C-alpha positions, 0 to 999 in steps of 0.5 A, a space after each residue: 500500499 506504500 505510495 497510495 496516500 499518507 496515512 493519519 496515525 492516532 498518535 501525537 507528534 512527539 519524539 521517539 522514545 530515547 530522543 533527547 533533541 527537542 523540536 518546536 513542532 512536537 506537541 499534542 496539537 498535531 497527529 502523525 501521517 506515515 508513509 507518503 503518496 506518489 502524488 507527491 512526486 510532483 514536489 519532491 521527486 519520486 522515491 522520496 515521498 513513499 517509504 513506509 518509514 516516512 513520518 510527518 505531521 499536521 494538525 487534524 484540521 488539515 485536508 489534502 488529496 494525498 491524505 488518507 487513513 486505514 481502519 485496524 482492529 485487533 482480531 
C-alpha cells in the first residue's frame, strides 16, 4: 500500500523514545502521518515521498488529496 496516500496515525507528534532532541513542532496539537503518496512526486521527486518509514505531522484539521487513513481492528 506504500505510495497510495499518507496515512493518519492516532498518535501525537512527539519524539521517539530515547530522543533527547527538542523540536518546536512536537506537541499534542499535531497528529502523525506515515508513509507517503506518489502524488507528492510532483513536489519532491519520486522515491522520496513513499517509503513506509516516512513520518510527518499536521494538525487534524488539515485536508489534502494525498492524506488518507486505514481502518484497523485487533482480531
